[in-house]
C-alpha positions, 0 to 999 in steps of 0.5 A: 360938750363942756368948754373950759371953765371960763367966767361969763358975764351971764349965761342963757338957759333954755329948758324943758320937761315932758312926759308921755302920759300924765304921769308917764315916761318922762325926761328933761332937756336943757341947752346952755348958751354963753352971752354971744349965743354959743352953745356951750352944754346941753342936758338930755336925760330920762327921769323915770315915770313923772307928770309933766309938771314934775318934769318941767321943774326937774328940767330947771333943777338938772339945768342948774346942776349943769350950770355949776360947771361955769362961772357966772353971776347972772343967768337968764332962763327961758321956759315955756312952762307957765305953771313954773314960771308963775310959781317960781316968780311967786305969782301963783301958790305951789299946792303940790308937795312933790313940786314944793320939794323940787321948788326948794331945791331950785330956789336954793340953786338960784339964790347963789346968782346975783341976778336971775332973769326968768322969762316965759316964752312960746313953745315955739322958741324952746324947740331945741330944749324940746328936741333934747326931751324927746331924744331922751324919750325916744333913746330910752324906749328903743335901745340898751347897750349895756353888758349881759351876764347871760351864759349862752350855749347849747344844750346839745353841746355843753362845752359851748357855754359862754361862747 
């Protein structure tokens, strides 16, 4: 869904992470909008067994990776995670070493922008990113469309192998 690499004054990113169980199967979702509120990209992917807090941080990290496809010097980030918001803004200390690793990656990526506006929003305002989290989790749990290397056949008919 990536648009041509236009230059933008700023981009808006709604992101979310979640896990089913804590820890449990986890996924991230993010939606990127231009300054005219046109959706220009989205992220929806599973990240394995993680805690909810790791999923929230990973969602921001993956959203920032997606932003690299666009030219802008300012970014407005929307999260419903009070922990992430307060830790990124240095209101609360980071005490978890796994979160610290992701924070350091996020910090480096955010330092490339001339302005970062991080906003804490109610969950109800983050429904699209939350939908993408659930889409990834639901898809992971229900389907696989990859190749198979199984050689099916019939014991009674040895010539049927691979048919």
